[in-house]
TORNU-348090 format. One record per atom (N, C-alpha, C): x, y, z; residue number from 1; atom name. Coordinates in pm, 1 decimal, padded with zeros to 6 digits. Example, Ala and Ser with C-alpha at 12.3 -4.5 7.8 and 13.67 -1.06 7.14 Angstrom:
# residues 2
xx:yy:zz:resi:name
01319.0:-00569.0:00780.0:1:N
01230.0:-00450.0:00780.0:1:CA
01320.0:-00330.0:00780.0:1:C
01285.0:-00225.0:00708.0:2:N
01367.0:-00106.0:00714.0:2:CA
01290.0:00003.0:00787.0:2:C
This chain:
# residues 104
xx:yy:zz:resi:name
00993.2:-02289.4:00535.5:1:N
01040.5:-02217.8:00654.4:1:CA
01150.2:-02301.2:00721.4:1:C
01264.3:-02240.5:00752.5:2:N
01374.6:-02315.9:00812.5:2:CA
01343.6:-02361.2:00955.5:2:C
01397.2:-02475.5:00992.3:3:N
01381.3:-02526.0:01128.0:3:CA
01476.9:-02452.0:01221.0:3:C
01458.5:-02468.8:01351.2:4:N
01547.3:-02406.4:01448.4:4:CA
01690.6:-02453.7:01426.1:4:C
01709.3:-02583.2:01404.3:5:N
01844.1:-02636.4:01381.1:5:CA
01908.4:-02572.2:01259.1:5:C
01830.7:-02551.2:01154.3:6:N
01883.7:-02487.2:01033.2:6:CA
01924.3:-02341.9:01061.6:6:C
01843.9:-02271.3:01139.8:7:N
01878.0:-02133.5:01176.1:7:CA
02004.8:-02129.3:01260.9:7:C
02017.9:-02224.1:01353.6:8:N
02133.3:-02226.1:01442.5:8:CA
02262.3:-02262.6:01369.0:8:C
02252.8:-02338.4:01261.6:9:N
02372.1:-02374.6:01184.5:9:CA
02445.3:-02251.5:01133.2:9:C
02372.3:-02145.0:01105.5:10:N
02430.5:-02023.1:01049.8:10:CA
02441.4:-01909.9:01151.7:10:C
02409.0:-01938.2:01276.6:11:N
02408.8:-01833.3:01379.5:11:CA
02551.4:-01791.7:01416.2:11:C
02566.6:-01664.9:01447.4:12:N
02693.8:-01610.6:01495.4:12:CA
02689.1:-01614.4:01648.1:12:C
02786.1:-01678.6:01713.2:13:N
02782.8:-01687.4:01859.8:13:CA
02791.9:-01550.0:01925.8:13:C
02715.3:-01533.9:02033.5:14:N
02721.0:-01411.0:02112.3:14:CA
02829.1:-01420.7:02220.0:14:C
02866.5:-01542.9:02254.1:15:N
02983.9:-01568.7:02337.6:15:CA
03025.0:-01713.6:02316.6:15:C
03146.9:-01746.1:02358.8:16:N
03198.9:-01882.3:02349.5:16:CA
03238.0:-01925.6:02489.6:16:C
03204.0:-02050.6:02523.2:17:N
03232.8:-02101.5:02656.9:17:CA
03282.2:-02245.5:02649.5:17:C
03356.8:-02283.9:02750.2:18:N
03398.9:-02422.4:02769.3:18:CA
03285.4:-02488.8:02846.5:18:C
03212.9:-02577.8:02781.7:19:N
03092.4:-02638.6:02838.5:19:CA
03122.1:-02780.0:02885.9:19:C
03079.9:-02810.3:03007.6:20:N
03085.5:-02945.9:03060.6:20:CA
02942.6:-02991.1:03084.1:20:C
02905.8:-03099.8:03020.9:21:N
02774.7:-03159.3:03041.8:21:CA
02790.7:-03263.5:03152.2:21:C
02716.7:-03249.9:03259.9:22:N
02728.3:-03342.3:03372.5:22:CA
02686.7:-03482.9:03331.4:22:C
02748.9:-03586.5:03389.7:23:N
02708.2:-03724.5:03360.0:23:CA
02559.6:-03748.9:03389.4:23:C
02504.9:-03679.4:03488.4:24:N
02363.6:-03695.0:03523.9:24:CA
02269.1:-03643.9:03415.4:24:C
02321.1:-03570.6:03316.9:25:N
02235.5:-03518.6:03208.7:25:CA
02170.6:-03631.9:03131.6:25:C
02233.6:-03746.4:03127.0:26:N
02182.9:-03871.5:03069.9:26:CA
02171.3:-03873.5:02919.0:26:C
02124.6:-03768.6:02855.0:27:N
02103.7:-03770.5:02710.3:27:CA
02205.9:-03683.8:02637.3:27:C
02251.1:-03730.0:02523.6:28:N
02340.8:-03653.9:02437.8:28:CA
02264.4:-03535.1:02379.1:28:C
02328.0:-03419.5:02377.2:29:N
02265.8:-03297.4:02325.5:29:CA
02314.7:-03272.0:02183.1:29:C
02225.5:-03220.2:02099.3:30:N
02255.7:-03193.8:01958.7:30:CA
02213.2:-03051.7:01922.3:30:C
02258.2:-03007.3:01806.3:31:N
02219.4:-02875.3:01756.9:31:CA
02067.6:-02863.8:01758.4:31:C
02018.0:-02755.1:01814.9:32:N
01873.9:-02734.1:01828.9:32:CA
01828.5:-02747.3:01973.4:32:C
01912.8:-02811.7:02055.6:33:N
01881.5:-02823.5:02197.5:33:CA
01905.4:-02689.3:02264.8:33:C
01813.1:-02648.5:02347.2:34:N
01826.9:-02525.0:02422.9:34:CA
01795.1:-02549.7:02568.3:34:C
01838.2:-02458.0:02652.7:35:N
01814.7:-02472.9:02795.6:35:CA
01813.1:-02335.3:02861.6:35:C
01774.0:-02334.4:02985.8:36:N
01779.3:-02213.9:03065.7:36:CA
01922.4:-02199.2:03116.5:36:C
01978.4:-02081.3:03106.2:37:N
02114.6:-02053.7:03150.5:37:CA
02107.8:-01956.0:03267.4:37:C
02177.9:-01988.0:03376.0:38:N
02170.7:-01908.2:03497.4:38:CA
02310.3:-01887.1:03555.1:38:C
02335.2:-01770.8:03613.9:39:N
02466.5:-01742.3:03673.0:39:CA
02483.1:-01807.9:03809.7:39:C
02376.5:-01860.1:03866.1:40:N
02384.2:-01917.8:03999.7:40:CA
02300.5:-02043.8:04011.0:40:C
02350.2:-02141.4:04082.4:41:N
02270.6:-02261.0:04109.4:41:CA
02162.1:-02232.8:04212.6:41:C
02169.6:-02120.7:04278.4:42:N
02067.8:-02082.6:04376.0:42:CA
01942.5:-02028.9:04307.5:42:C
01951.4:-02003.2:04177.0:43:N
01837.7:-01941.8:04106.5:43:CA
01779.5:-02035.7:04001.7:43:C
01761.6:-02163.8:04037.2:44:N
01703.0:-02257.6:03941.1:44:CA
01565.3:-02208.3:03898.7:44:C
01536.0:-02220.9:03772.7:45:N
01408.0:-02176.0:03720.6:45:CA
01408.3:-02031.2:03674.6:45:C
01520.0:-01958.7:03695.9:46:N
01527.7:-01822.8:03643.8:46:CA
01659.6:-01806.9:03569.7:46:C
01656.6:-01732.9:03462.6:47:N
01776.1:-01712.2:03382.3:47:CA
01739.3:-01670.6:03241.7:47:C
01819.7:-01711.8:03146.8:48:N
01801.7:-01672.4:03006.8:48:CA
01801.9:-01796.1:02917.6:48:C
01712.2:-01796.8:02819.5:49:N
01708.0:-01906.9:02723.9:49:CA
01830.3:-01900.2:02634.7:49:C
01902.4:-02013.7:02625.8:50:N
02023.2:-02018.4:02544.7:50:CA
02030.0:-02144.5:02460.9:50:C
02100.6:-02133.4:02350.6:51:N
02121.6:-02246.1:02260.7:51:CA
02270.5:-02261.8:02233.1:51:C
02330.1:-02373.8:02277.0:52:N
02468.3:-02400.1:02239.1:52:CA
02472.8:-02437.7:02091.0:52:C
02568.7:-02383.0:02020.6:53:N
02582.1:-02408.7:01876.5:53:CA
02667.8:-02533.4:01857.9:53:C
02604.6:-02647.5:01877.8:54:N
02673.8:-02776.0:01875.9:54:CA
02696.0:-02824.7:01733.2:54:C
02819.3:-02818.7:01687.7:55:N
02853.7:-02869.5:01554.3:55:CA
02852.9:-03022.1:01554.7:55:C
02885.7:-03080.2:01669.5:56:N
02882.6:-03225.1:01690.2:56:CA
02806.7:-03251.1:01819.4:56:C
02744.1:-03368.7:01834.1:57:N
02672.5:-03399.4:01958.6:57:CA
02763.5:-03389.6:02080.4:57:C
02705.6:-03350.5:02193.0:58:N
02777.0:-03339.0:02321.0:58:CA
02715.8:-03440.6:02416.9:58:C
02795.9:-03538.6:02456.1:59:N
02747.1:-03646.5:02541.9:59:CA
02768.9:-03612.4:02689.3:59:C
02689.0:-03671.9:02777.4:60:N
02709.5:-03652.9:02921.0:60:CA
02853.6:-03686.6:02959.3:60:C
02913.3:-03600.8:03042.7:61:N
03050.6:-03619.5:03086.1:61:CA
03153.8:-03551.9:02998.0:61:C
03114.4:-03504.7:02880.5:62:N
03208.0:-03439.6:02788.7:62:CA
03222.4:-03290.3:02818.2:62:C
03337.6:-03237.8:02778.7:63:N
03365.5:-03094.2:02786.9:63:CA
03411.1:-03048.6:02649.8:63:C
03357.8:-02936.3:02604.4:64:N
03393.2:-02884.6:02472.6:64:CA
03372.1:-02734.2:02467.6:64:C
03449.6:-02666.8:02384.3:65:N
03432.9:-02523.6:02358.6:65:CA
03316.8:-02507.6:02260.5:65:C
03218.9:-02424.3:02299.1:66:N
03094.4:-02412.1:02224.0:66:CA
03050.7:-02266.0:02219.2:66:C
03001.6:-02221.6:02104.2:67:N
02939.3:-02090.1:02093.0:67:CA
02796.4:-02096.8:02144.6:67:C
02745.1:-01984.1:02189.4:68:N
02606.5:-01974.2:02239.0:68:CA
02536.8:-01856.1:02174.8:68:C
02406.5:-01872.4:02153.0:69:N
02317.5:-01760.3:02122.6:69:CA
02206.6:-01762.4:02226.9:69:C
02150.6:-01644.6:02254.0:70:N
02049.9:-01630.5:02358.4:70:CA
01926.7:-01560.6:02304.0:70:C
01810.6:-01599.7:02354.1:71:N
01685.9:-01534.5:02315.7:71:CA
01692.8:-01385.6:02346.9:71:C
01754.6:-01349.2:02458.5:72:N
01768.6:-01208.8:02497.4:72:CA
01889.7:-01141.7:02434.8:72:C
01963.0:-01214.2:02351.3:73:N
02075.1:-01157.5:02277.8:73:CA
02185.1:-01103.7:02366.4:73:C
02229.7:-00983.9:02334.9:74:N
02343.6:-00922.2:02401.9:74:CA
02319.5:-00900.1:02551.0:74:C
02194.8:-00879.4:02592.1:75:N
02164.6:-00861.9:02734.8:75:CA
02215.9:-00982.1:02814.9:75:C
02180.3:-01102.7:02772.3:76:N
02224.8:-01224.1:02842.0:76:CA
02374.9:-01243.4:02827.8:76:C
02428.1:-01224.5:02706.9:77:N
02571.7:-01243.3:02683.9:77:CA
02653.9:-01151.8:02775.4:77:C
02611.7:-01029.0:02793.5:78:N
02682.6:-00934.6:02880.3:78:CA
02682.7:-00982.5:03025.3:78:C
02569.9:-01029.5:03071.8:79:N
02560.1:-01079.6:03209.6:79:CA
02652.9:-01199.3:03229.8:79:C
02654.2:-01291.7:03133.4:80:N
02738.1:-01410.6:03147.3:80:CA
02886.5:-01377.2:03132.6:80:C
02919.2:-01282.5:03047.0:81:N
03059.0:-01237.7:03035.5:81:CA
03108.5:-01182.7:03168.2:81:C
03025.9:-01096.5:03230.9:82:N
03063.7:-01036.4:03359.3:82:CA
03077.1:-01142.4:03468.1:82:C
02989.0:-01241.4:03468.1:83:N
02993.3:-01348.0:03568.6:83:CA
03111.1:-01441.9:03543.7:83:C
03146.4:-01460.7:03416.4:84:N
03256.7:-01549.5:03381.3:84:CA
03218.2:-01695.3:03368.1:84:C
03100.7:-01730.5:03419.1:85:N
03053.5:-01869.4:03411.8:85:CA
02901.7:-01870.7:03428.5:85:C
02840.8:-01979.2:03384.6:86:N
02697.4:-01996.2:03404.5:86:CA
02662.9:-02143.9:03402.5:86:C
02540.7:-02175.3:03445.1:87:N
02494.4:-02312.9:03459.2:87:CA
02379.8:-02339.7:03362.3:87:C
02371.1:-02464.7:03318.8:88:N
02269.3:-02506.8:03223.0:88:CA
02161.5:-02586.5:03296.5:88:C
02037.0:-02543.6:03280.9:89:N
01923.2:-02601.7:03353.2:89:CA
01826.4:-02664.9:03255.0:89:C
01789.5:-02790.4:03283.5:90:N
01688.0:-02861.3:03204.6:90:CA
01611.3:-02952.2:03300.8:90:C
01530.4:-02891.6:03387.0:91:N
01460.9:-02966.0:03491.3:91:CA
01548.0:-02986.2:03614.5:91:C
01678.4:-02981.6:03594.0:92:N
01781.2:-02983.2:03698.6:92:CA
01907.0:-02928.1:03631.7:92:C
02010.5:-02903.0:03708.5:93:N
02132.8:-02853.1:03647.0:93:CA
02200.9:-02967.6:03572.2:93:C
02220.9:-02949.1:03441.7:94:N
02277.2:-03054.6:03356.0:94:CA
02417.7:-03022.1:03307.7:94:C
02466.4:-02901.9:03338.2:95:N
02600.4:-02867.4:03293.7:95:CA
02641.6:-02729.6:03339.9:95:C
02764.9:-02694.6:03305.1:96:N
02817.0:-02562.2:03337.4:96:CA
02903.3:-02513.4:03222.5:96:C
02918.7:-02382.7:03215.3:97:N
02993.6:-02319.9:03106.6:97:CA
03082.1:-02209.6:03164.0:97:C
03208.7:-02210.0:03123.2:98:N
03303.0:-02105.6:03161.4:98:CA
03330.5:-02023.0:03037.1:98:C
03302.9:-01893.6:03043.4:99:N
03318.8:-01805.5:02928.8:99:CA
03467.9:-01794.4:02892.9:99:C
03499.5:-01818.9:02764.7:100:N
03639.1:-01808.9:02721.1:100:CA
03659.6:-01700.0:02615.9:100:C
03555.3:-01666.3:02543.6:101:N
03562.3:-01559.9:02442.8:101:CA
03431.1:-01483.1:02445.0:101:C
03437.0:-01357.1:02411.5:102:N
03315.7:-01275.7:02410.2:102:CA
03225.2:-01308.7:02293.3:102:C
03281.1:-01342.6:02179.7:103:N
03199.3:-01378.6:02063.1:103:CA
03280.5:-01470.1:01974.4:103:C
03215.6:-01517.2:01866.3:104:N
03280.5:-01611.9:01776.8:104:CA
03386.8:-01549.9:01696.0:104:C
């Protein structure tokens, strides 16, 4: 049975965003890492489960264009496209993403 990372290697992005990982995130993120994605910092703890399709590790303080897939699929992608940006939550806000393309 394939691992999550193996499944994500072949995933087609539901949207592409310019992602900035905040320096406070502390740990480098790799393929297989997922987080809660929210359109507002006022709504911590609510949002959609998302996985950035990281071809290379993303370190705190870095910004990179990254594809995303979501547990809720197109429902989440549509909401984030309309918002134009979203925030990454992992116990606290660890980054932000600005939508640049609708899909890969």
